[in-house]
C-alpha atoms as one frame of an Amber mdcrd trajectory, in Angstrom:
protein
   0.000   0.000   0.000   3.043   2.249   0.185   3.578   2.335  -3.586   3.902
   5.856  -4.942   0.957   6.966  -7.056  -0.754  10.328  -7.441  -3.959  11.953
  -6.294  -5.733  12.152  -9.660  -9.096  10.406  -9.973  -9.549   6.829 -11.165
  -6.462   4.959 -12.333  -5.314   5.193 -15.946  -2.201   4.130 -17.823  -0.184
   7.201 -18.786   3.572   6.776 -18.200   4.292  10.478 -18.762   1.559  12.085
 -16.669   1.055   9.268 -14.147   4.365   7.391 -13.781   3.587   5.879 -10.358
   0.229   4.445 -11.406   1.651   3.306 -14.745   4.538   1.569 -12.993   2.061
  -0.583 -11.069   0.368  -1.567 -14.337   3.806  -2.381 -15.800   4.555  -4.648
 -12.838   1.165  -6.320 -13.103   1.746  -6.914 -16.804   5.000  -8.751 -16.100
   3.193 -11.233 -13.866  -0.083 -11.416 -15.805  -0.883 -15.043 -16.682  -2.923
 -13.952 -19.699  -0.066 -11.841 -21.093  -2.042  -8.622 -21.056  -0.272  -5.331
 -21.696  -0.290  -2.509 -19.138  -2.829  -0.687 -21.312  -5.138  -3.714 -21.337
  -4.880  -4.068 -17.567  -5.678  -0.385 -17.106  -8.701  -0.779 -19.342  -9.880
  -3.742 -17.288  -9.607  -1.632 -14.128 -11.430   1.401 -15.516 -12.895   3.416
 -12.652 -10.831   1.599  -9.998  -9.318   3.441  -7.059  -5.644   3.671  -6.216
  -6.253   1.265  -3.353  -7.815  -1.286  -5.732  -4.818  -0.973  -8.061  -2.307
  -1.450  -5.248  -4.137  -4.523  -3.994  -4.288  -5.962  -7.525  -0.574  -5.245
  -8.097   0.410  -6.895  -4.815  -1.733  -9.939  -5.626  -0.099 -10.210  -9.067
   3.397 -10.156  -7.608   2.534 -12.659  -4.872   0.969 -15.046  -7.391   3.862
 -14.575  -9.823   6.479 -15.367  -7.202   4.558 -18.233  -5.611   6.607 -20.927
  -7.339   9.875 -19.362  -6.237   8.625 -18.990  -2.691   7.406 -22.590  -2.568
  10.732 -23.905  -3.896  12.637 -21.835  -1.339  10.560 -23.263   1.492  11.059
 -26.800   0.131  14.832 -26.336   0.074  14.890 -24.945   3.590  12.681 -27.768
   4.891  14.743 -30.500   3.192  18.257 -29.169   3.705  18.098 -26.385   6.217
  19.825 -23.153   5.400  23.145 -24.903   4.724  22.199 -25.774   1.123  21.345
 -22.185   0.274  24.425 -20.892   2.066  26.689 -23.252   0.126  24.972 -22.319
  -3.151  25.491 -18.646  -2.306  29.168 -19.210  -1.491  29.691 -21.163  -4.729
  28.004 -18.439  -6.767  30.064 -15.740  -5.074  33.298 -17.654  -5.798  32.344
 -18.003  -9.460  31.487 -14.306  -9.679  34.832 -13.335  -8.096  36.706 -15.569
 -10.543  34.911 -14.102 -13.556  35.419 -10.574 -12.283  39.137 -11.241 -11.780
  39.438 -12.548 -15.346  37.609  -9.522 -16.691  39.793  -7.133 -14.710  42.935
  -8.888 -15.979  41.690  -8.453 -19.548  40.958  -4.773 -18.914  44.351  -4.142
 -17.313  46.062  -5.864 -20.220  44.042  -3.871 -22.776  44.937  -0.528 -21.213
  48.545  -1.491 -20.514  48.556  -1.752 -16.738
């Protein structure tokens, strides 16, 4: 409910004049199961209040991330936090290695 919108009447999709409201429609569009555009979602919510839009946007995000959330809880239940910690450490080590290689290439290219 803390998303930034504006105080203009019912919600509409207008990225220039109403960037906060339009951003919520953009987010909803990303998670929309039917693949509707932000404009289509705005049309479907014609006359809705800002509160209605914020509730709909939050519901879209929650539903869209449900699979990720469920998988996270499964991993924690099966392996405790150690699995995720080791995956994080492995990812960080890979990122450091790649970054070091990139920096070596950059230093070589600029003659350092």
